[in-house]
Structure formats: C-alpha cells, structure tokens
N, C-alpha and C positions, 0 to 999 in steps of 0.2 A: 690742281685747278685753283686752289686757294692762293698759291704763289703767283699764278697767272693774274688773278684779280688784283693782288697787292701791287704787282708790277704795273698793271694798267693804271691803277688809282694813283700811285705815287709818282710815276714818271711820264704818264701820258695825260696829265691834267689839261683837258682841252677846253678852252673857253667856248661855251655853247651859245652865248648871247651874240657875240660879235663874230662875223665871218668875213672873209676877204671880199673886196669889192668886185673882183672879176666874176666870181660865182654868184654872189648875192644879187648882182645887177640883173642876172637872168630872171630870177624870180620876180623882180620888180618890173623889168622891161617887158617880159613876155606874158605877164598876168597868168600865172600858173593855172593850167586846165588839163585834165586828163580824160580821154574818151575810150570807151570800149564798145565796139559795134554790137548791135543786136536788134531783133524785131521790136522788142519792148525795152524801154530804157528806164532806169532808176537814176535820178539825179541826187547828188550829195553836195552839201555846202560844209566844208571843213576848214576851220582856222589852222591850216598846216604850218603857217609861219606868220609873224607879225613884223611890221616895219616901224621903227621908232626914230625920231629925229635926234641928232646929237645937239642941235641948237634948238632950244625950246621956243624960239621965236618963229620957227618955221610954221607956215600956215598949212594945216592938214588938208585944206581944200586944193592944194597944188596938184596939178595933173602930172608934173614932172618931178623927178627926184635928182638931186646932185649927190656929191660924196658925203654930205653931212647927214647920213642916216646909218642905221644898223638894223640887221635882220635877226630876229629871234626864231630859232627853230622850235617848233612844237611837235616833237617826235611822238609824244603820246597821242596827239590827234592824227598824226600821219599813220600810226598803227591802225586807226579806225579806217583809213582809206584802204590799207592792206586787207583788213577784215572784210570790207565790202567786196573787194576784188576776189578774195578767197571764197566767200559765200556764193558769189555769182558763178565762179568756176565750178563749184560743187554742184550747184543746181543745173547748170548746163550739161554736166556730165551724168546727170541722173535721168535715165529714160522714163521713169515713172512720174516725174514732176515736169509739167509744162512740155509735153512732147511736141515736136515740130515747131517749137518756139525757142528763140535764143534771147537771153537777157543781156542787155548791154548797160553801160553806165556812163555818166557824165559827172566828173568830180571837179569842183572849183574851190579855190581858196576864198575865204571871206575877207574882202578888203576892208581897210579902215573906212568908216563912214557908211551910213545907211544908204545913201544915194547910190553908191557904186554897187552895193549888194543887190538892191532892187533892180538896177540896170541889168545886172547879170541874169536876174530872173526872167526878164523880158526876152533875153536872148535864148533862154531854154524854152520858153513858150513858143517862140516863132521858129526856132531852129538855129543851128550853128550859122553864124554870119549874119543873122537877122535880129532885129530888136524892134519889131512892130507890134504894139499892143493889139490884142483881139484877133491876130492873124497867125495861122500856121503856114509858114513858107516852105519848110523842109518836108520832104516826103518820107525820108528814112527815120526809123526809130520813134515809135509813139511813146511819149512820156507817161509813165504810170504813177509815179509817186516821187516825192522829194524828201530826202533825209536831211535834217538840220540838227545842230548842236555844237558843242555840249552845253553852251550857255543858254539858259531859258530866255534871256533877254533877246538873244539872236533869233531864237525860234519864234519869239513873239512878233518881232517886227517883220520877219520873213512871212510868217503865217498870216499877217494882216492882208498881204497881197494875194497869197495863195487861196485864202478863204473866199475872195471875190470870185475866183474861177472854180471854186469847189475842188481844188486840187488836193488830193490826199497828201498830208504832211505827217511824217513820223519823226519824232525827236528821240535822240539817243542819249541826251544828257540826263541829269538827275530829275526825278519826278517832281513836278510842280503842281501843287494842289490847286492853286488859283487858276491856272490855265484850264484845268479839267472841270472842276466843280462849278466855276462861274460860266463855263462854256462861252468864253469870249471868242474862241475860234472853233467853229463847229467841225472843221475839216482836219483838226489836229489830233494825232494819236501819240501817246507817250508809251514807249517800249519799256522804259526803266520801271523797276519795282517801286512801290510806294514805301516811304520811310516811316510808316505808322508805328513800327516797333523799334526803330533805331534808338530813340531816346530811352525806351525801357531797357534796351540792351546796354546802353551806356551806364544807366543807373545800376544795373546788375553787376557790371564790371566794377563800378565804384564800391559796391557792397562787398564784392569778392575780396578785394584788397583792403577793405576798411578805409577807403579814401572818403572822408566826410567833409573835406574843405577844399573846394576846387574853384578855379577861375574860368571865365567864359570869354571867348572871342567870337562874335557873331557879326555877319554882314548886316550893315544898316541899309537894307533895301526894302522893297515892298512887303516882303514876307518876314523881315527880320524880327518885328515885334511878335508875330505869331509863333515863330520859331523859339524865341526867348521864353515866351509864356509856356509853351508845351514842354520845353526842356527843363525849365525851372520846376514846373509842376511834377514831372516824373522824378526829378532828383529829390525835391523836398518831400515827396510822398515816401521815398525810401530812406529818409533821414540824412540826405546829403545837403550841405549848406553851400551857398555861393559866397565866395570871398570877395570877388569883384566881377563886374560885367563891363566889357569894353565893346561898344558897337563901332565896327570899322566901316568907314565910308567906302563905297565901291569906287575904285580908282583904276580903271582900265587904262593901260598905256603909261602908267606913272610908276614904273618899277624903280625909278631912280630916287623916289621918296625915301628919306632916311630916318624918319621919326614918326611916332604917333603921339597923341596928346597926353596920355598917362603912362608913358613907358617906365617911369619911376615906380609906379604901383606894382608892376610885375616883379621888379627887382627887390622890393621891400616886402612883398607879400609872403606870408608863411605857407601859402598854397603851393605845393610842389607838383600838383597835377592841374593841367590847363586843357580845357576842351575847346577845340576850334571847329566851328561849323561853317562851311562855305566851300567855294572852289578856289583853285590856285590863281585864276585870273583876278578874282575880286580881292583876295587877301595877299596879293603879291608884295605890297609894301610892308605888310606886317611880318611876313616870313623873312624878307630881306633884313629887317631890323633884328629879328630873333637870331638869325645866323651871324650877323655882324657883332651882336652882343655876346655870342657864344653862351647861351643859356643851357649849358650841357647838364646841369643838375636837375632840370625840369623834365617831367613826363608829359608828353603831348598826346592827347587822344583826338583823333581826326576822323572825319568821314572820308569816303573813298575817292572823292573827286579832287585828287592832287596829282600834280606832275612835278616830281622831284627834280627833273632836269632843269626846270626853270630856276632853281635856287642854287645852282652850282656856284662855288667860289673857290678860292685858292687856299683855304684853310684845310689842314689835315683832319681836324675834328669837325664833326657835323652835329649841330645842335638838335637836329631832328632824329639822330640815331637813337633807337630804342622806342620810337613812337609806336603807339597802338592804333591801328586803323580798322574801322568797321567797313567791310565791303560786302555787298550782296553776294550770296552764294551762287556760284555758277559751275556748271559741269565742264569738264575738260573737253576742249575742242580738238579732236584727233587731227593730226597732220598740220595744224595751224603753225606750230613752231617750225616744222620742216618747210612750210610755204615761205615763212619769213626768211629762213636761211638761204633759200634759193632766189629771193627777190634781189635783183641787181640791175644795173643799167643795161646790161647786155640782154637780159631776159625781157625787160620792158624799156626799150630804147626811147619810147615817146615820153617817158616819165622824167621830166626835167629835174624833179625833186631828188630822185636817186642820183642823177649825175652830179648835182651840187653837193650832196652828202659824200659821194665818193671822192670828189675833189677836195672837200674840206677835211675829211677824216683820214683818208688813205693816200693823200698826196699824189693824186692822179693828175696827169697832164690835162689841161682844159682848153677847149676851143671856145673862145669868148663869143665868136660870131654865131656859132651853131648852138652854144650852151650845152656842149656835150664833151665827155671825156674821151681820151684816146687810150690805147692799150697799155701805156706806160703806168701800170698800177701794181698795187700789192697783190700777189697771186692769191686766188681763191678768197678774195675779200668778201666779207659778209657782214650783215647788220649784227650778227651775234658777237662779232669782235669788239663792238662798242661796249664800254663799261656800263654796268647796270644803272648808274645814275644818269647816263646819256640816253640809252634806249633799253627798255625792259622787254625781254623776249616773251615773258608771260602775258597772256591776253588780259588787257585791262577791262574794267567794267564797262566803259564806254564802247570799246571794240566789241565786247560781247553783245551789247545792245544793238550795235550796227549789224552784226551777224544775224541776230534774231529779226531785226526789222526787214532785212532782205528776204528772209524766209517767210515772214508774214505777208509781204507783198506777193511773193511767188505763189504761195498757197492760195491767196485770195484770187489771183489771176487764174490759177488752175481751177478753182471752184467756179469762177465766173464762166469759164469755158465749158465745164461740165453741165452747167445750168443753161446752156444754149443761148447765151447772150449773143445778140446779133452782131456779127463782125462784118465789116465791109472790107472786101479784098480788092486791092488795087495793084497795078504793076506786076502782072504775072503771079499774083498770089503770094508775094514774098513778105508782105507787111500786113499786120493787123491794124485795123482802124477802129478805135472805140473812144468813148468819152471817159475821162478820168473819174468823173463823179459817179460812174456806174460801179466803181470799185467799193464805194463806202459801205453798202449793206454787208458785203463779205468781210470787210475789215472789222466791222462792229461785232459781228456774230461769230467770226472764225476764231478758234483758239488752237492754232496749229502746233505741231511739234517740230523743233529744229532737228538737225542731223544727229544730235546727241540724245534725242528723246526727251528733251526738256520742253515743257509746254510754255508757249508764249501767249500772254494776254495783253491786248492793247486797249481793251475797254476798261476804263478806270474803275467802273462800278463793280467789275468782277474780280479785280485784283485783291488777293488775300494777303495775310501776313506772310512775309518772306523770311527765310533764314539768312543769317549773316555769318560771314567768315571774319574772324579776328586775326589780323595780320600784324606782324612785328617787323618794323623797318630796320634792316641791318645796313648800316653804311659806315662801318669802320673795318678796315681803313677806307678812307674816302674814295668813292668810286664803286664800291661793292654794290650798293643800291638794290638789295634784295628785300622783297616782301614775303616773309615766311609765315605760313599759317600756323598759329599757335592755339587756336580755339575756335569755337563757334557759338552762336546764340540762336536758339529756335524758340520763338514765342508760343508755338503750339505744343511744345513738350510738356510733360507733367511738371508740377511745381517742384522746385528743387533740382530739376534736371535741365532747365532752360539754358543755363550757361555751362559750357564745357571748356576748360582751359588747362593747358599744360604749362604750369608755372616754370618748370625747369628749362623750358625751351626759350623763354623770353630773355632777350638781351636788353638790359636797362641802359639808360643814358650814361654817358661817360662820367666816371667818378662814383658811380653807384655799384656796390658789390652785393647788395641784397635788395629785397623789395622795399621801395621807398615808402615813406610815410607822408601823408598829407592830411593833417588834422589841425583844427584850431586849438584844441586842448588835448593834452595827453590822456589816453584812455584811463578810466578809473578801473583799477584792478579789483578782483573779487575781494569783498570785505569793505568796499566803499560804494557810495552812491553819488550820482551827479547832482550838483547844486547849481542851478542856472544863474548866471551872472545877470544882474538887473541891467536892462538896457541893451543886452547883447542877444544875438540869435541863439538858437537851441544848441548849436555845435560848440559854442564857447561856454565852458562851465568850469566849476571847481569840484574837486573830489573831497567828499566828507565821509569820515568813518561811519559805519552803521551803528545805530544805537545799541544799547545793551540787549543781548539775547536776540539780536536781529542779524541776518546774514545776507550776503549776495554772492552767489557762486558763478556769476557771469560778469563780463566787463561791460562798463557803461550802462548800468541799470539806473533807472530813475527812482526806484523805491527798493528798500531792503525788505526782506521777508522775515517775519517773526517765526522763530522756532516753535514747534508744538510744546505743550507743557511738559511732555515726557522727554524733551531734548533741550540742549543748551548749546550756545554758539561757542566754537573754539576760539582760541586767542586771535587768530587771523580773521575771524568772522566770515569765513567762506564755507563753513560746513557745520551742520547740526550734529552734535554728539548725543548718544543715548545717556540719559541721566542714570546714575547708579542709585539703586534702591537702598536706603539705609534706615536705621532706627537705633534707639538706645539699646545696644546689644551688650551681652555679657562680656564679649571679647573686646569691646570698645574700652579705651582707658578710663573714660568717665564711668561707664557701666561697671567696670571692675572695681573702681574705687567705691562707688555707692553700694555695690553688693558686699564688699568687704566690711564697710561701716555697718551695714544692716545686720550682717551675720555676727559681727563682733559684739554689737550692743544686744543682739538677741541672746548670745551666749552669756554676756554679763548679767542680763536680766534673769536668766535661768539660774546663774550662780547666786544672785541676791535672793531669788525665790527659795533656793536650796538652803541658804543661810537662815532665812526666816522659818522654814520648816524645821530645821534642826534645832533652832532656839525658840520654838513656838510656845514653850511654857515659861519663858522669861518674862519679867514684868514689862520690859519695853515693847515686846511684841504684843502682849495682851492689852497694854494700856492704849494702844492706838487702833483698836478694833481689828483684831487679827483677820477676820473674814474679809473685810474691805481691803486690807493690805494684800491678801492673796488674790482677790479679784483684780486689783489694780496691777499687780505684777504680771498676772496671766494676760491681762489686756495689753500691757506694754510690750510683752513678748510678741504678741500678735501684731502690735503696731510697728515694731521693728522689722517684722517679716513682711508687712504690707508693701514696702517699696519694691519688693521682688516682683509684684504684679505689674509695675511700671517698666521693668527692664525686660528685654527680650522682644521678639516679634509680636506685635499686638494681634490678638485674636478677638473674635466676637465675644467670647466668654470673659476674657481678661479685661476687655474694654468696659463691660458691664460691671465687673467686680471691682475695678480700680477705685472709682470715686465712692461707690456705695459701701465697700468694705472699709475704706478710709473713714468715711463719715460715721459708720456704725461703731467701729472700734474706738474712735475718739469720743463719740457720745458716751460709750460705756466708761471710758477712762475719766472723762470730765464729770460724769454723774457720780462716779465713785469718789472723786476728790470732793465733790459737793456734799456727798453723804458723810465723808470723814469730817469735813469742816463743820457740818451741822451737828454731828455727834459730839465733837469737842465743845461746841458752843452750848449745847443742851446740858452736857455733863457738868460743866463748871458753873453754869447759872443755877443749877438746882442746889443751892446752899441751904435754903429753907424749903423743905419739900412741900409743894402744893399739889392740889389734885391735877391741874392741867400739866405742869412740868413733869410730875411723876408719871402721868399717863404717857407723855411724849417719850420719856426715857424707857418706860417699861414696855411700851407698845412697839418698840424698835422701828419707829417711823422712818429713820434714815435708810433702812434697808429697802423701802418701797420706791425710793427716788430713782434707783438704777433702772428697774423695769419700766417705770413711767416715762422717764426721759428716752429710754431705748425705744419704747413703743412709738413715741412721737417721731423719732428718726426713721423708724421702719415705715410709718405712714408717709413721710416726706419722700423716702426712696421709692415707695410704691407709685406715688403720683408721678415722680420723675420718670420711672421706667414705663409707665403707662402712656404718658404724653409724648415724650421725646427722649428715648433712651440713647445712651452713648453708642457710637458706631466707629468702625475703622475708617480713617480718612488719610488723604495724601497731602503733604505740604510740599509744593513744588517751588516755592519762592524763597523760603528761609535760607537755604544753603545752596550756593552756586554749584551746579553740576550734580545735585543730589535730589532724589525724591524721598522725603522722610515719611515713613509710615507712623502715624500717630493715632491716638484714640480721641475722636471728637466727642466732646462732652454732651453733645446733643442740645441740651437746654442750658444756656449760661445762667439763666435766672434760677433754675433749680440748684446749680452749683453754688451760686452766691447765697442762696437761701440756706443751704447746708452750712456754709462757712459762718453765716450770721447766727445760725442756731448754735453752732459750737462756740462762737464768740460770746453769745448770751450766757451759756453755761459757764464758760471760763470767767466771765465778769461776775456772775452770781457767786461762784466759789471764792473769787478774790474778795468780794464784799464781806462774805461770811467770815473768811479767815481774818480780814482786817479788823472786824469787830471783836474777834477773840485774841488779838495780838498781845493784850496786857494781862491775860489770865496767867495764873501760876505756871512757870515754864518747865516744871518737872515732867518730862515725857510729853510736853505739849508741843505738837507739830504744827500749830496754827500759823506761826511765822513762816515756816518752810512752805506750807501750802499757799500762803499769800504770795510769797516770792516766786514760787513755781508758776502760779497763774499769771503773775506779772510778766515773767519771761515768756510764757506761752502766748500771751496776747501780743507781746512785742514782736515775736517771731512772725505771727500771721498778719499783723499790721504791716510789717516790713515786706512780707511776701507779696501783697497785692500789687504795689507799683512795679516791683521787679518782675513779677509774673507777666504783667501786661507789656513790659518793654522787651521781652524775649520771645523767640519763636523756635519751633522745631524741637530738637533734642534738648536744647538748653532750657526751654520752658518746662519740659518734663523733668529734667534734672533739678530745676528750682523747686518744683513741688515735692520731689523726693527728699531734697535737703530740708525743706520746711517740716516734712513729716518726721524726719530723723531728729532735727533740732528740737522740735517741740516735745517729742517723746523722750529725748535725752534730758531735757529740762525737768520733766516730771520724775524721771528715774533718779537723776543725780541729786536734785535739790531735796526731794522728799526722803529718799532711802539712804543717801550717803551718810548723813549724821547717825542714823540708827545702826548702819553696818559698822561705822567707826566705833560706837560704844560696844556693840556686840563682839566685835573681833579684836579691837585694840584696848578698850577700857572695860573689860568685863566686870570690874569691881563696882562700877557705877550702875550695872544692870542687876540691882538687888534691892530687896525691901529694906535692909539695914541702911543702905546709903540714902534711900528715900526718906526714912524716918529722921536720920541725922540732919539731912538738909532741911526737912520741915521744922 
C-alpha cells in the first residue's frame, strides 16, 4: 500500500487548481445543483468549487464567463455533500425514524457574490424553477431546514434572509461565539462543538514538549482580537511566550497573493513552533507563501478547519508535513467509507460534479453538451484512488457536522409528528404541509443521538467542553496526505491526564530527527536559576549558578533552594548531601598530635617531679620551698592532662569540665607561682629582723595564697555553672560538608572573666618577681619566675585574637595549644635550670659551693 501511495504522489502529481475548459465549463454553465426527491426536503449550500479569473481586471459582476477563468475544486466540501446524502439514505432506510416520510435534499454550490447566493435562496423558498418572494409555487417537497457553511461569514449573510422567514438554519462550520451569544440570527443553530478548551489544549501541548517560544498567525476579522486575547491568555498562563503575532487579512479569492507584510520575521525568528488559527479559505495566501518558501524546519500547530488539497504544488517536499492538528473528537461513522467508494457517475448520473471529477482525474471521455462522461473510463474507478492530498477518505469534521445536522432535523421532525402537530395533507396524502418555524421548539430542546450513539447538541447554552483528537499530518512523499491520530486532549479528565500523546508516532517536519526545540533561551540546567533579562519577556533569560549551599534540582527554576543546616550542596548544586558529623577526635591528625604533646609533657613533668623527690634533701630543692614546688609540679601534670578533655566526642560532663578544670588548675598553678615569688621576696628582705617581717616569714603566709585564690575561682565557676553552663553544640558553618560537635561555653562573659582572673594572677606574680630580680642569685628563682610569667601572659594575649579568628575544630585546637604552651613555659623556665644543676652540675648543689660563692 505504501508503494502505491508513493507511485501516486510522485508520478500522478495532478494540478488541483486548474482543470480543463471542457469539463469546468459545465460547472459554470449549468450552475451546479443536485436534487434528491422526498416528502420533506433539507437544503444545503456548499462551496463545492470556486471560480477565479486569470485576468484580474475581470469584473466579478459579469454574468458570463470566457476562457480567462480557472476552477478550484473543493473536494473537502464536496465530502460534506456526500455526508448529507449518506445520512439521508440512512434515515430513509430506518423504519423507526420518520415512518411514512421520505427525506429529500437540494444541494447548491455557493456562487461568488452575495447577490447570487440570495437569489438561489428565493428559488428554494418558491420551489424549483421559481424565484418569487413570499410565495410557494411548487407542491412537492416541503423545505424543513437549510444547511450552510463552512464559513461563518457565508452562514451569516444567508441567515439574514432566512431569519426573516424564521427558516431553521443549521451551520456545519466552526462554532462562532458571536453568532450565538449575541443572538443576531435567532433561527440559526450551530452543530459544531465550541472551542472553549482548544486554547487550553494547545497550551498543554506546548508544555508537553517544553515549547515556550511560539509565533502566532491569526485571521484579522471580527473575532480575531478576541481569539488573540484568549489564546495569549492561556499560553502566558502556562508559561508560554509569544515571539511574534501576525494578523492576516481575510483574502477570499486571492490565492495568487505571494507575500505578507512581515515574512522576514518568520525567517529570522528563533520560534520553531508556529500556531495558525483560522480556516483554509481565509489564510490561503499565507499557506501558499509558506509552501513556496519551504519552511520545512518549522512545526505548525493548526486547528482542524483545513483543506490540504488547496495547497498542492509541484514540490516533492511539503512544508506542512509533520504539522499537529487539533480536531474535535468524533465517533467513527460505520459504512461511510464504503459509501464514498461506491459513489460514482453511474450510481448518481444527475451529479455533474462526479462527471467532471471522473473526466479530470480518470481520463474519461466527456460529452460537452450533456456534461456527462461515457464508458471509456478507468475500470472500477473510485474516489479512493485519488491521493490523500486530493481527496481524504476519512470523514472530516465538517462532514461529521453535516451528518449530525441531518439527524438533528430528522429527530426534530419525528418529535413534531409524535406531538401531533397539525399537518395539512394535499394531493392524495403524499405530502406533508407545515410551517418551518414550527420546528424551532424541537430544535432548541432536542438533544438527539446520531446513528453512532453520539449525542448532538445544537443549543449553544447546553454545549459542554469537548474532547479533541490530536492529528499528525503525514505528507511525505508528497501526495500521501494522511491525518494520523497521535493523541487526545480531554478537558474533563483529572489533572495531569488531560493530554495523552504518543510521541513515538509523530513524524516531524523534514530535516528534524528528534523533538524540535522552540525556546527563547536555552533551559537552565539543575544547579542554575533563571535571571530575567531587563526589558525582555519572561521566556528570555540568563542562567546564573546557584549561590553557595543553594541547589536547584529542576530545570528553569526562578529561585534556588537553600539546603538544610544538616546538609550541603554538591559541586553541581543539584542535590543536598548529608553533612558528616565530626569533632576533634583522637584519630584525627590534629587530635593525635595534641594528644601526643599532652602525654609527652605529662610524662616529662612526672620525671621532673621524680627528680625533685629523689633530691628532696638537697639545698636547691629546699631553698625554693619544696612544698610549693611539689604543688606546682602536680598541678602542671594535671594541666598537661587537661587538653585530653577537649579531644574526643564532646559530652555533657566533658563540656562542663573543660573550661572549669582548665580555670581551676591554672588558678592553682599561678597562685603557687605567686606564693613562691612572695616567699623569695619576704626571705631576702628580712635582713634586719623586725616584728612584722619576722611574723610574715614565720606565719607561712604564702601558703594561704593558694586556697584563697582557688576559692575565688571556685566561686566564679559556681556562678558560671548556675547561670549559663556550657553545653553541647553543633557548628554547621565552619567547615564545608561537616557538622562539628563542639562545647559551647554558655556564657562568654564568664569565660573572659576567668581569663581576666588568670591574667591578674599572672601579672601579680610577674610584678613580685620583677621586684626581687636584683636579690642575691644563689638559688634565687625570681628571674625565672618573672620570665615564665612574661611568657605566660604573652601566650594568652596572643591567644585572644587568634581564638576569635578561627572556628570549629581549629578554635578548639588553638585553646589546647595555648594550654600546652603556657604550661610548658612554667615547666621549662622554672624547673629546667634546677634540673640542670641537680642532674648535670651536682657539685653546685652543696653548702660548700654556696659558702665559697658567698
């Protein structure tokens, strides 16, 4: 079958606009009209063909035509005539619908010019062969209703006359809100569905393919402004921006026009998706331009009122191939395709249109006088042999509306009969006589079902949201002309299920191998956010990376989201990672180093203490207050062990002990140094024993300094613990990707008060030692005490700015280093000279050496 279509498309490219003079002359000369006999007649006005002058100076008001014209076949509209005939045959064969009544039809082509159309109407009112206003001259076939379309303008000016006589008029073209809501024509009924959800469906399609940058072509007619407003509203509400809007003037009969005012705009626009809203008659010049320019890289989104046969040309490529078309959902009409296959000039010899088609397309011999073909034809010729771009076998939306309109009239007539409307019988009871206006109440209230079971509503107030089929136009190779259903849109479906689409079935425009993109700016990937360009619309933007610790895990976000404090952004900033809990641990390199230093100096202090115990009876140990030396060494041992409280996972107990133990131990150490300094000062100043100095020396006053100073520190710690004790805290900002568990001091004021108290003790000890620096230096440690206090103060003065400039584990490590450094200064400066004499210069540690030196 595929090779058949390729053969048809490539080798039988038939010009559809121009036909031979011999056959076309019949359509013009005989004023095409088709009749089907019946008791009740339904009339239809269908633009089955159009006549165009080759010489533009020809006056359209001419009543005669010469060879300077061409005839355009409108086979899509001719299918509507076949649909009307098919529906009437179905109804006449149905014994349950309109029994004892036969429906007939009168079909006329719509001529150019309103005057001739209205003249044909008078002929229908009066009867065949008559055209007398306000008179019914023919006895056969009462006229029940008139079908008009597909153009709303055609229906409007025909309806103006029909409304005077209250003739029921049913239009099968696209629904026009102005005609119904404003009630300009009270006798007019629209069979087509309302397009209330069409624009929402188009917007949903744009969102499905992420098309946010589109162009618009809209007819510039009475409802063009409202259409543009509604369409733009639905698109912008869904985040779709309009690249350009082109309002096309209605140009009926000007299919030779070759340009429109802003054709460069579409060539240079970055919008690869263009929405066209209108019918093929009105936008004929636009589509001709599109096909001539071969815009094969664009995606066209159309409403369903298109006749692709109008736009045939001799190019193998079709610019409209791959278009997406929104069409009202309709049920399949059983046997309609078979009916079309059997429609031929031999079955309907009175249909001149079929004779002309058979002569034009199947090379049949033609009798010009009778406008009929003879038997010299292609055997078994049928309309299905025509390529899809010439004649589509599938029922069009307009044909479906015609089919429904006939059923609406039939059911209304049937209802009118059942309600005993008075019929006047004449001429042996063969004809029904009634007034057409009597049909209006039944047309307004009746919601009949057609042969397929689909309900038909002609009262515009009762029309609800309808479903749409999404069709994909396949026309490669040229002539294929298939509308393939690839999806649907149901406005009444649950949210998220309104649009159903089979992407893999869609054939895109030539040159496109994947889903095309149509955006003003490339989408911002996860990890970026949109920054709108000043002066541009929302769809045009720049992509800016998310700030530190912010992420975006979707495309085209306006704002980045900050990660929780327990998480941090990955390098691509599209995902929040769980922060790793950390602290100054023993297995951490820094923790290992500090632990090693702490234990090493603890061991060294124990060794020094052992040396002093072993040589406790030597002069150098006795001369410097042996008890205070023991107290200081024991305190320094604990001071060196104190940093171990800062290393490891912080707990409630360790957090309380850290600062308070540190403060208490250093208070004892500094008060011991102060006591030693005071002892030296008192001892060497008592050269002439007086009552006061002798009492100070004999009362052992320096020994009371330690408990007094320690008691003050205990009181300070008690107040601290009672008001704002230290607690476990989390530092989530200091180190990227980590949550550091630390001990919060609780009260920074108490901490700095403790440091100030220790500084006061160190300064007092330094002053005392400084005053005794020039005393006899045999075993005099005043200079060493002064220097150790100077180093101690220097360490803690340097500690404060460094401590405030660091955070997290480093801040804890700085405090530990300060504790170790200050403790080391006391141990090394005070006890290193004594150990040197005791261990390396024992001869100097004797009374004999002291006397000689004295």
